[in-house]
Steps between C-alpha positions, in 0.01 A plus 500: 500500500184641673335395832267265333785304340667474833169365652466253207863371537452452876186314448646276236810427710271412802299261275810331385646481863172356611524225240856443558418415873301210363743378229580173664123412518444601137795266388369229714150534350625501134734207574221309628327549156797452283715259692810693417676763729683668215174532299332633813771759558480613127109535520519702826780727361308560183180579688696742728643667190154542372407691811795726458410552127136557556453605872167448663324728746436211734609416853457233764261200405397661173865519391563128612182382318595672183860369519375135556270540199808618295692186626210253416472650143874461453477143630206422250689656218809293580285181501353595164833569339643176633200311362531664167871425482432149588244469220745648271775256590251208470397617156859535387590169634204320339479687171823486294368745247536780753875430578695623216282745315692809391333813630377745270672838548268748683439837341593772739419857464792723449399695811552185712837432336613865579361483860673160551838660419467748775424235780760393756668163404311279719166637429558494122622132532189378673269678264686367190509151631142470624296738300687477167679165537214300626676380811283436803571681830568165666752416236666841526515467871668154479747627229605799716497327832214708654160398639194509278355767727815711456476445130132617490584811701792574276289456189211733662762772574660469154151528332428807701829655404440415134149652515646826641763499225235447240296779627815721505564406133137498354292683745156392579446292192657208685223478748288302245802303370703549196241394253372843468831674544547816313848599617678398177697201643205255448619271231801311610648171400469166679688450819 
């Protein structure tokens, strides 16, 4: 590790420490917008994880302004998801034709099937349930006794792992999706 890496790590640690000093204020702010302490804790934790994953070269008020913007965006996203879920539930309750329609199997590239086999159990399970099985993140969360935010974070991480595995299997052809895949695994059966 060179000197620049040490400087970057110290700066990133200072940024995180700076934000952690205000954690109670962040949770209080998010709770005032969501009405739920557990949701507020999840949103703040996810935002802090974002800083760790994608460090910012910010300090002081600039860092706080950026973090509050991240929190506001997360709150808006949560409200949008909940509104969409509510609309879906209402549609399901009022339209009996949507209740028991068998889902058509989704065709999945052989690359994805191979990459899924290499994922850890929980990552594979969430991708299969939501992406391939059609389950909503909220339904997955409820079925597994976790918060919706936790479910979204797990799905995000699993997608990232899947993308890394796909890149390892197919190379760069996965960057544009599997429709133009030329790695030889392209035509797979339905899942």
